[in-house]
C-alpha positions as CSV (number, residue, x, y, z in Angstrom):
1,M,65.0,127.0,88.5
2,E,65.7,123.5,89.7
3,P,69.1,122.9,91.3
4,Q,71.7,121.4,89.0
5,L,72.6,117.8,89.8
6,L,76.2,116.8,90.0
7,R,77.6,114.9,87.1
8,K,78.4,111.2,88.0
9,G,82.1,111.9,88.2
10,D,81.7,114.9,90.3
11,A,79.3,113.1,92.6
12,T,81.8,110.2,93.0
13,R,84.6,112.6,93.8
14,A,82.4,114.4,96.4
15,R,81.6,111.0,98.0
16,I,85.3,110.1,98.1
17,L,86.2,113.4,99.7
18,E,83.4,113.1,102.3
19,T,84.5,109.6,103.3
20,A,88.2,110.5,103.4
21,A,87.4,113.6,105.5
22,R,85.5,111.6,108.1
23,E,88.2,109.0,108.3
24,A,91.0,111.6,108.4
25,A,89.3,113.6,111.1
26,Q,89.3,110.5,113.3
27,K,92.6,108.8,112.3
28,G,94.7,111.6,110.7
29,L,95.4,112.2,107.1
30,G,98.4,109.9,106.9
31,A,96.4,107.0,108.3
32,V,93.8,107.0,105.5
33,S,94.5,104.0,103.3
34,L,93.6,104.4,99.7
35,G,92.7,100.7,99.5
36,E,90.3,101.0,102.4
37,L,88.9,104.3,101.1
38,A,88.3,102.8,97.7
39,G,86.4,99.9,99.3
40,A,84.4,102.2,101.4
41,V,83.1,104.1,98.4
42,G,82.7,101.0,96.2
43,L,85.6,101.6,93.8
44,S,88.7,99.7,92.9
45,K,92.0,101.3,93.8
46,S,92.6,102.1,90.2
47,G,89.2,103.7,90.0
48,L,90.1,105.9,92.9
49,F,93.2,107.1,91.0
50,K,90.9,108.4,88.2
51,H,89.9,111.1,90.7
52,F,93.2,111.7,92.5
53,E,96.6,111.2,91.0
54,S,98.2,110.4,94.4
55,K,97.6,110.1,98.1
56,E,99.1,113.5,98.5
57,A,96.6,115.0,96.0
58,M,93.7,113.4,97.9
59,Q,95.0,114.8,101.2
60,Q,95.3,118.3,99.7
61,A,91.8,118.1,98.4
62,V,90.5,116.9,101.8
63,V,92.1,119.8,103.6
64,E,90.9,122.3,101.0
65,Q,87.4,121.0,101.2
66,I,87.3,121.1,105.0
67,T,88.7,124.6,105.3
68,A,86.1,125.8,102.7
69,R,83.3,124.0,104.6
70,F,84.5,125.6,107.8
71,A,84.3,129.1,106.3
72,D,80.8,128.3,104.9
73,F,79.6,126.9,108.3
74,V,81.2,129.3,110.7
75,W,81.9,132.6,108.9
76,A,79.3,132.9,106.2
77,P,76.3,133.1,108.6
78,A,77.9,136.1,110.3
79,I,78.8,138.2,107.2
80,D,75.6,140.2,107.2
81,L,75.8,141.1,110.9
82,A,77.4,144.3,112.1
83,P,81.2,144.1,112.5
84,G,82.5,143.5,116.0
85,R,80.4,142.0,118.8
86,A,77.5,140.7,116.8
87,R,79.7,138.9,114.3
88,L,82.0,137.5,117.0
89,E,79.0,136.1,119.0
90,K,77.6,134.4,115.9
91,V,81.0,133.1,114.9
92,F,81.7,131.7,118.4
93,R,78.4,129.8,118.5
94,R,78.9,128.4,115.0
95,W,82.4,127.4,115.8
96,L,81.2,125.4,118.8
97,D,78.4,123.9,116.6
98,W,81.0,123.0,113.9
99,A,82.7,120.6,116.3
100,E,79.6,119.4,118.1
101,L,77.2,119.0,115.2
102,E,79.2,118.7,112.0
103,W,81.9,116.4,113.4
104,P,80.4,114.6,116.4
105,A,82.5,111.5,116.0
106,S,85.9,113.3,115.9
107,G,85.6,117.0,116.8
108,C,87.1,119.6,114.5
109,P,89.2,118.0,111.9
110,M,91.4,121.0,111.5
111,V,92.6,120.5,115.1
112,T,93.5,116.9,114.2
113,F,95.3,118.1,111.0
114,S,97.2,120.9,112.9
115,I,98.6,118.4,115.4
116,E,99.5,115.9,112.7
117,L,101.2,118.4,110.3
118,D,102.9,120.8,112.8
119,D,106.2,118.9,112.4
120,Q,105.8,117.9,108.7
121,P,107.1,120.6,106.4
122,G,105.6,120.7,102.9
123,P,102.8,122.0,100.8
124,L,100.0,120.6,102.9
125,R,101.3,122.1,106.1
126,D,101.9,125.4,104.3
127,Y,98.4,125.5,103.0
128,L,96.8,124.8,106.3
129,Q,99.0,127.2,108.1
130,G,98.1,129.9,105.5
131,Q,94.3,129.3,106.1
132,L,94.7,129.4,109.8
133,R,96.6,132.7,109.6
134,R,93.9,134.1,107.4
135,W,91.3,133.1,110.0
136,R,93.3,134.7,112.7
137,R,93.6,138.0,110.8
138,T,89.8,137.9,110.1
139,L,88.9,137.6,113.8
140,M,91.5,140.1,114.8
141,R,89.8,142.7,112.6
142,E,86.5,141.8,114.3
143,F,87.9,142.3,117.8
144,A,89.5,145.6,116.7
145,A,86.1,146.8,115.6
146,I,84.4,145.9,118.9
147,R,85.0,149.4,120.3
148,T,85.9,153.0,119.5
149,P,88.7,153.7,119.4
150,P,89.6,150.3,118.0
151,L,91.7,147.7,119.9
152,D,95.3,147.9,118.8
153,E,96.9,144.9,117.1
154,D,98.4,143.4,120.2
155,Q,95.1,143.5,122.0
156,A,93.2,142.1,119.1
157,E,95.6,139.2,118.8
158,L,95.4,138.4,122.5
159,C,91.6,138.4,122.1
160,Y,91.8,136.0,119.2
161,F,94.2,133.7,121.2
162,E,91.7,133.6,124.1
163,M,88.8,132.9,121.8
164,K,90.5,130.0,120.1
165,S,91.7,128.7,123.5
166,L,88.0,128.6,124.7
167,V,87.0,126.7,121.6
168,L,89.8,124.1,122.2
169,G,89.0,124.0,125.9
170,H,85.4,123.4,125.1
171,T,86.3,120.4,122.9
172,E,88.5,118.8,125.5
173,A,86.0,119.4,128.3
174,R,83.2,117.9,126.3
175,R,84.9,115.0,124.5
176,M,87.7,113.9,126.9
177,M,86.3,114.9,130.2
178,G,82.6,114.3,129.5
179,D,81.7,117.7,131.0
180,M,78.0,118.2,130.2
181,D,78.2,121.9,130.9
182,A,81.2,122.5,128.6
183,R,79.3,124.7,126.2
184,G,77.7,126.8,129.0
185,L,81.1,127.4,130.5
186,A,82.7,128.3,127.2
187,E,79.8,130.8,126.4
188,R,80.1,132.4,129.8
189,A,83.9,132.7,129.4
190,F,83.5,134.2,125.9
191,A,80.9,136.7,127.2
192,G,83.5,137.8,129.7
193,L,86.1,138.2,127.0
194,L,83.8,140.4,124.9
195,K,83.0,142.5,127.9
196,R,86.7,143.1,128.6
197,A,87.4,143.8,125.0
198,E,84.6,146.4,124.8
199,I,86.2,148.5,127.5
200,G,89.8,147.8,126.3
201,A,90.7,145.8,129.4
202,V,92.6,143.1,127.6
């Protein structure tokens, strides 16, 4: 069966979201101008509003799209692996790839959005916070499953905190500091974390 092509309206919406996501990842959601966005995708501003009722609706759609893409890119390839170490190793590699390969010009957009929205209460912050909490719970379950008996909740949460810190540290070392060995250092540090987790020394 041949893949179904997007309808013209759906294809245009997808193009708008992709362009908005790239701009927001570099400049922040609030800095994306609807006028500039419309021009970038070859629409009038009124044409843009046929797809999104407001700037807030566009921002929500961008964040929803990026979090869904993150799950598809980072988590989905690990689902069929055994819980625990195998999944965590795959997730860590894909998480680094997400920033390096999918967003080479900006780094992970969810980091940008987290910094931007952390002091802006509202539906957009609530949605992103909910997705990040869900991700934390998912990885805590994987860390708990890394050994028998399982790590307790406090240990699993500490492991997740260290894992995410390594991801963020990798981005800073690679992008800000220009460290060509940033990935190697991150992978070595993560291997050490997994080793400690397997013996419960966390």
